[in-house]
PLY file of the C-alpha trace (Angstrom):
ply
format ascii 1.0
element vertex 394
property float x
property float y
property float z
element edge 393
property int vertex1
property int vertex2
end_header
32.49 44.12 26.03
29.56 44.58 28.45
29.31 42.74 31.71
27.34 39.88 30.93
29.34 39.24 28.01
32.29 39.39 30.00
30.07 36.33 32.62
29.47 34.65 30.10
32.46 34.71 28.21
34.48 33.51 31.94
31.64 30.91 32.43
32.35 29.65 28.99
36.05 29.22 29.40
35.30 27.53 32.85
33.22 25.21 31.55
35.26 24.26 28.77
36.82 21.25 30.04
33.43 19.71 31.04
31.71 20.62 27.88
34.80 18.34 26.06
34.14 15.84 28.46
30.14 15.52 27.58
31.40 15.69 23.95
34.10 13.32 24.05
31.42 10.46 25.35
28.54 10.89 23.78
30.84 10.76 20.61
31.73 7.17 21.93
28.87 5.90 22.77
26.53 7.28 19.70
23.44 6.29 18.92
20.78 5.85 16.17
17.85 7.82 15.08
15.12 7.32 17.99
17.13 4.42 19.95
19.44 7.41 21.57
18.26 5.76 25.49
21.01 5.56 26.97
21.75 9.73 25.64
19.20 10.39 26.95
20.15 9.09 30.12
23.43 10.81 29.79
21.47 14.33 29.52
18.96 13.32 32.01
22.09 12.62 34.84
23.84 15.83 33.75
20.71 17.99 33.96
20.12 16.96 37.60
24.06 17.66 38.60
23.86 20.86 37.38
19.73 21.62 39.28
17.75 21.81 36.13
14.33 20.45 36.42
13.35 17.80 33.09
11.32 15.80 31.81
12.43 12.40 29.95
10.75 9.66 27.46
9.45 12.95 25.86
8.14 11.32 22.20
10.03 8.16 24.12
14.14 9.28 24.09
13.36 12.93 24.18
14.14 15.46 27.27
12.83 18.96 27.80
14.37 21.21 30.65
12.82 24.14 31.81
14.97 27.10 33.20
13.35 29.62 35.81
14.17 32.42 38.04
11.87 34.36 40.59
10.95 36.77 39.08
9.10 34.00 36.31
5.51 33.04 36.46
4.99 29.65 36.20
3.18 30.53 32.61
5.27 32.90 31.51
6.29 32.28 27.64
10.04 31.11 27.61
12.52 30.92 24.82
14.03 27.50 22.98
17.09 26.07 22.72
17.17 23.05 20.96
20.09 20.03 20.45
19.29 17.18 18.43
20.70 14.09 20.09
20.68 11.22 17.82
23.90 9.46 15.71
24.01 8.56 11.95
24.91 4.79 10.45
28.41 5.41 9.40
31.59 3.51 10.37
33.76 5.92 12.14
37.31 6.01 10.68
39.08 8.69 13.14
41.88 7.50 15.29
41.14 9.51 18.88
40.75 7.69 22.09
36.84 9.27 22.25
36.37 7.31 18.67
32.53 5.62 18.34
32.68 2.42 20.30
29.73 1.29 18.99
30.30 -0.19 15.22
28.87 1.13 12.56
26.96 4.38 14.41
29.04 7.77 14.87
28.48 11.02 15.32
29.17 12.33 11.77
26.76 15.07 11.71
28.11 16.72 15.09
25.16 16.21 17.27
27.18 15.39 20.29
28.60 19.01 19.45
24.86 20.23 19.75
23.73 18.19 23.41
27.38 18.99 24.96
26.79 22.98 23.70
23.50 23.01 24.99
24.07 21.30 28.22
27.48 24.09 28.73
24.71 26.70 28.08
22.22 25.31 30.14
24.74 25.75 33.15
25.42 28.75 32.62
21.90 29.95 32.43
20.83 28.23 35.31
23.78 30.11 36.81
21.84 33.73 35.90
18.65 32.73 35.68
17.26 35.28 38.27
18.96 37.99 35.52
17.01 36.66 32.67
14.00 38.58 31.27
12.36 35.51 29.44
12.27 31.95 31.29
14.46 29.48 28.98
13.09 25.61 27.54
16.02 23.13 26.54
14.67 20.89 24.30
16.83 17.32 23.06
15.10 16.38 20.36
15.54 12.20 18.64
15.79 11.35 15.38
16.61 14.30 13.66
18.14 12.48 10.89
15.26 9.94 9.91
11.90 10.45 9.00
9.07 11.27 10.06
11.58 14.00 11.48
12.18 13.53 15.55
10.99 17.82 15.68
7.32 16.40 14.94
7.04 13.95 17.70
8.38 16.63 19.94
5.55 19.04 18.81
3.00 16.53 18.71
3.76 15.56 22.52
3.33 19.52 22.98
7.83 20.62 23.86
6.68 23.87 22.62
3.93 24.47 25.31
3.68 24.63 28.94
4.84 26.83 29.06
4.40 28.93 25.96
7.80 29.24 23.65
8.06 31.92 21.66
11.14 31.98 19.75
13.59 28.90 19.17
17.30 28.67 18.19
19.75 25.89 17.17
22.94 25.56 15.90
24.46 23.12 13.55
28.23 22.37 13.68
29.54 24.12 9.70
33.46 22.65 8.64
32.94 25.71 6.23
33.83 28.32 8.82
36.81 28.39 10.71
36.84 27.84 14.50
35.74 30.81 16.21
33.35 31.98 13.10
29.35 31.54 12.82
26.96 31.99 10.10
23.08 32.43 9.03
20.71 33.90 7.31
17.49 35.13 7.46
14.58 34.17 5.52
14.21 30.71 2.77
17.97 28.78 4.35
16.92 25.04 3.55
14.97 23.03 1.73
12.16 20.63 2.45
13.48 16.92 1.72
11.08 13.75 -0.05
12.63 10.26 -0.07
11.39 8.54 -3.50
10.98 4.80 -3.30
10.91 3.52 -6.80
10.00 -0.55 -7.69
10.07 -1.36 -11.22
8.75 -4.93 -11.61
9.08 -6.54 -15.33
9.43 -9.77 -16.94
13.17 -11.31 -16.64
14.69 -13.74 -19.03
17.85 -14.54 -20.84
19.63 -11.04 -22.84
20.08 -13.17 -25.63
15.96 -13.22 -26.31
15.11 -9.26 -25.10
11.55 -9.59 -26.95
10.60 -12.42 -24.38
11.40 -10.05 -21.23
10.12 -6.91 -20.08
13.75 -5.29 -19.55
12.90 -3.13 -16.22
16.63 -1.99 -16.18
16.07 -0.23 -19.39
12.60 0.99 -17.96
14.55 2.45 -15.02
16.89 4.49 -17.21
14.33 6.20 -18.59
12.02 7.13 -15.60
15.42 8.32 -13.71
15.45 10.06 -17.38
12.89 11.90 -17.96
11.58 12.56 -14.22
14.62 15.02 -14.59
12.42 16.98 -17.08
10.08 17.49 -14.17
12.82 20.25 -12.60
14.02 21.74 -15.57
11.44 21.68 -17.86
8.12 21.90 -15.19
9.77 23.88 -12.37
9.49 27.80 -11.68
13.74 28.74 -12.38
13.48 31.32 -9.55
12.19 28.29 -7.17
15.34 26.17 -6.07
14.41 22.34 -6.86
16.99 19.62 -7.17
15.78 15.72 -7.64
18.52 13.33 -7.23
19.23 9.47 -7.97
21.49 8.10 -5.36
20.56 4.09 -5.65
19.91 2.41 -9.13
19.82 -1.63 -8.06
19.37 -4.61 -10.80
20.42 -8.02 -10.01
20.91 -9.55 -13.10
24.14 -10.25 -14.63
25.68 -9.81 -18.41
22.32 -12.48 -20.33
20.14 -12.26 -17.36
17.63 -9.29 -17.43
16.19 -9.07 -13.57
12.87 -9.01 -12.97
12.97 -5.98 -10.66
14.94 -3.00 -10.32
15.13 -0.82 -7.33
15.67 2.92 -6.86
15.95 5.10 -4.55
15.98 9.06 -4.68
15.52 12.30 -2.62
13.42 15.72 -3.78
14.28 18.33 -2.77
12.59 22.21 -2.71
11.74 25.59 -0.89
8.45 26.17 -2.07
5.61 23.71 -0.76
2.51 23.95 -3.49
5.43 23.37 -6.27
6.55 20.18 -3.76
3.26 18.72 -4.38
2.91 19.35 -7.85
6.09 18.16 -8.53
5.79 14.71 -6.12
2.34 13.99 -7.43
3.75 14.26 -11.20
7.08 11.85 -10.23
4.65 9.16 -9.34
2.34 9.50 -12.29
4.88 9.91 -15.03
6.94 6.94 -13.54
3.54 4.21 -13.76
2.57 5.57 -17.17
6.64 5.32 -18.47
6.38 1.50 -17.20
2.90 0.75 -18.35
4.24 1.96 -21.04
6.98 -0.86 -21.42
4.34 -3.78 -20.27
6.43 -2.82 -17.07
4.38 -1.88 -13.26
5.89 0.85 -11.27
5.17 1.23 -7.87
5.89 4.17 -6.06
6.69 5.54 -2.35
7.05 9.50 -1.44
8.38 9.55 1.82
7.07 12.97 3.17
10.18 14.26 5.10
10.93 17.75 6.20
9.73 20.85 4.76
11.96 23.67 4.09
13.34 26.02 6.66
12.96 29.67 6.40
14.12 31.71 9.46
12.34 34.60 10.86
14.09 37.67 9.25
13.65 39.97 12.47
14.68 37.61 15.16
17.31 36.54 12.93
19.17 39.93 12.48
18.82 40.62 15.86
20.62 37.62 16.10
23.43 38.77 14.00
23.53 42.08 15.13
24.08 40.88 18.74
27.09 38.25 17.51
28.60 41.18 15.74
29.11 42.44 18.71
30.27 39.47 20.66
32.19 38.37 18.12
33.34 41.03 16.36
31.25 41.44 12.22
34.68 39.64 10.07
33.32 36.19 12.05
29.32 36.57 11.61
28.50 35.42 7.95
25.79 35.79 6.19
25.83 32.33 4.15
24.02 31.16 1.42
21.15 29.26 0.80
21.25 25.57 0.87
19.46 22.73 -0.49
20.31 20.19 2.31
17.20 19.90 5.22
16.74 19.64 8.81
13.37 19.06 10.50
14.22 22.36 12.87
11.46 23.79 10.24
9.52 21.83 11.65
9.39 24.36 14.69
9.55 27.23 12.19
6.16 26.64 10.84
4.69 27.18 14.50
6.81 29.75 15.46
9.86 32.64 15.17
12.77 30.59 14.86
16.76 31.47 14.26
19.30 28.65 12.98
22.57 29.33 12.69
25.78 28.13 12.26
29.56 27.46 14.40
32.48 26.96 12.21
34.73 23.88 13.74
37.24 23.54 11.18
40.81 23.91 11.71
42.91 22.79 8.78
46.32 23.38 10.82
45.24 20.24 12.76
43.52 18.46 10.47
40.08 19.17 10.75
38.81 19.42 6.92
36.27 16.80 6.65
32.74 17.94 6.29
29.39 15.85 8.13
28.44 12.36 7.46
32.22 11.51 6.60
33.76 9.03 8.49
36.43 10.98 9.79
34.45 14.46 10.73
35.81 16.02 14.06
35.80 19.14 14.68
38.25 21.87 16.99
36.90 21.36 20.84
37.28 25.16 20.78
34.07 25.38 18.62
32.50 24.71 22.04
33.22 27.97 23.94
31.29 29.89 20.18
28.31 27.23 20.43
27.93 28.17 24.18
28.38 31.69 24.33
25.36 31.93 21.05
23.07 29.91 22.57
23.59 32.02 26.04
23.85 35.44 24.19
20.65 34.80 22.24
18.46 34.30 25.66
19.83 38.12 26.46
0 1
1 2
2 3
3 4
4 5
5 6
6 7
7 8
8 9
9 10
10 11
11 12
12 13
13 14
14 15
15 16
16 17
17 18
18 19
19 20
20 21
21 22
22 23
23 24
24 25
25 26
26 27
27 28
28 29
29 30
30 31
31 32
32 33
33 34
34 35
35 36
36 37
37 38
38 39
39 40
40 41
41 42
42 43
43 44
44 45
45 46
46 47
47 48
48 49
49 50
50 51
51 52
52 53
53 54
54 55
55 56
56 57
57 58
58 59
59 60
60 61
61 62
62 63
63 64
64 65
65 66
66 67
67 68
68 69
69 70
70 71
71 72
72 73
73 74
74 75
75 76
76 77
77 78
78 79
79 80
80 81
81 82
82 83
83 84
84 85
85 86
86 87
87 88
88 89
89 90
90 91
91 92
92 93
93 94
94 95
95 96
96 97
97 98
98 99
99 100
100 101
101 102
102 103
103 104
104 105
105 106
106 107
107 108
108 109
109 110
110 111
111 112
112 113
113 114
114 115
115 116
116 117
117 118
118 119
119 120
120 121
121 122
122 123
123 124
124 125
125 126
126 127
127 128
128 129
129 130
130 131
131 132
132 133
133 134
134 135
135 136
136 137
137 138
138 139
139 140
140 141
141 142
142 143
143 144
144 145
145 146
146 147
147 148
148 149
149 150
150 151
151 152
152 153
153 154
154 155
155 156
156 157
157 158
158 159
159 160
160 161
161 162
162 163
163 164
164 165
165 166
166 167
167 168
168 169
169 170
170 171
171 172
172 173
173 174
174 175
175 176
176 177
177 178
178 179
179 180
180 181
181 182
182 183
183 184
184 185
185 186
186 187
187 188
188 189
189 190
190 191
191 192
192 193
193 194
194 195
195 196
196 197
197 198
198 199
199 200
200 201
201 202
202 203
203 204
204 205
205 206
206 207
207 208
208 209
209 210
210 211
211 212
212 213
213 214
214 215
215 216
216 217
217 218
218 219
219 220
220 221
221 222
222 223
223 224
224 225
225 226
226 227
227 228
228 229
229 230
230 231
231 232
232 233
233 234
234 235
235 236
236 237
237 238
238 239
239 240
240 241
241 242
242 243
243 244
244 245
245 246
246 247
247 248
248 249
249 250
250 251
251 252
252 253
253 254
254 255
255 256
256 257
257 258
258 259
259 260
260 261
261 262
262 263
263 264
264 265
265 266
266 267
267 268
268 269
269 270
270 271
271 272
272 273
273 274
274 275
275 276
276 277
277 278
278 279
279 280
280 281
281 282
282 283
283 284
284 285
285 286
286 287
287 288
288 289
289 290
290 291
291 292
292 293
293 294
294 295
295 296
296 297
297 298
298 299
299 300
300 301
301 302
302 303
303 304
304 305
305 306
306 307
307 308
308 309
309 310
310 311
311 312
312 313
313 314
314 315
315 316
316 317
317 318
318 319
319 320
320 321
321 322
322 323
323 324
324 325
325 326
326 327
327 328
328 329
329 330
330 331
331 332
332 333
333 334
334 335
335 336
336 337
337 338
338 339
339 340
340 341
341 342
342 343
343 344
344 345
345 346
346 347
347 348
348 349
349 350
350 351
351 352
352 353
353 354
354 355
355 356
356 357
357 358
358 359
359 360
360 361
361 362
362 363
363 364
364 365
365 366
366 367
367 368
368 369
369 370
370 371
371 372
372 373
373 374
374 375
375 376
376 377
377 378
378 379
379 380
380 381
381 382
382 383
383 384
384 385
385 386
386 387
387 388
388 389
389 390
390 391
391 392
392 393
């Protein structure tokens, strides 16, 4: 262990109780995407206490801060560290003192952890700012959980400029890995994500006289079944791709054919050319099937995040440092996954590395996945997160 590593480890241990306090406060007071006003004020208050200059209300509820030593010129390119700050519309089922007091809103994806880790890492970096080769920009970003993605709004607001961000890192909690371990993947890692909304308008009537109706249920079922062929027969098998429909609503009854059906789904892939072609085909095919039955299909595509591709050199360098820091047995090469992350917007602009920290502790019952009403973490993961974020800047 070199001197800097020893110093950072000591600092992370020293700040542990404070950062646990951050996490418990944020977990108790979650706010939905683009509504994170109190969260922004809390983050600003902590940055002010540390002494880090920052700007609030970036893209309305975001924060951008800069850590600059005496050796850094004002225009010198910097390293970016990002944390997302929004919560999910989930009713928490944990029986802990820091459970959400905002009914129906919960930090079930760990953004409270990401924010707390970055605040802790910020204090460590601020304490060693005169030893840093590059300035560090801290980006606390709203709205990761909801289109169009807070990252796109932060970029539009200029967060990657003045000074220019030359490379960028972000972490995410990972309940699949035990606490103390990390993982990432160089190159293609996560999928693009688009939302599909289809309204089928038929003709309602009595179930005993189907010839007098235009059965929106039947039309919707045929559309869902047919659209699966776009993936199975139109997509190059080498391109990861999934089309899933999770909502089908037709409010008829045993003897009533409803006039309308509402369908909601998601389309995810890792190729922008195929993404555009498939979305066009989904719209066209749904409309034609409905027309063939005398119905009408109104298709709306909510364009989401692009695929996430970690910069190979940056990620390999991160892994090398993490191996030295944590030991190779605690650093994992993760498989690609078709979940989505709006950090991908930053990856479209500059070299990035998105990595994951283990939060699992089976002995303590910390086993639930993200977006689960019982999600929680082993707080020891905060130490690992702080160390890895600081390490990325050294």
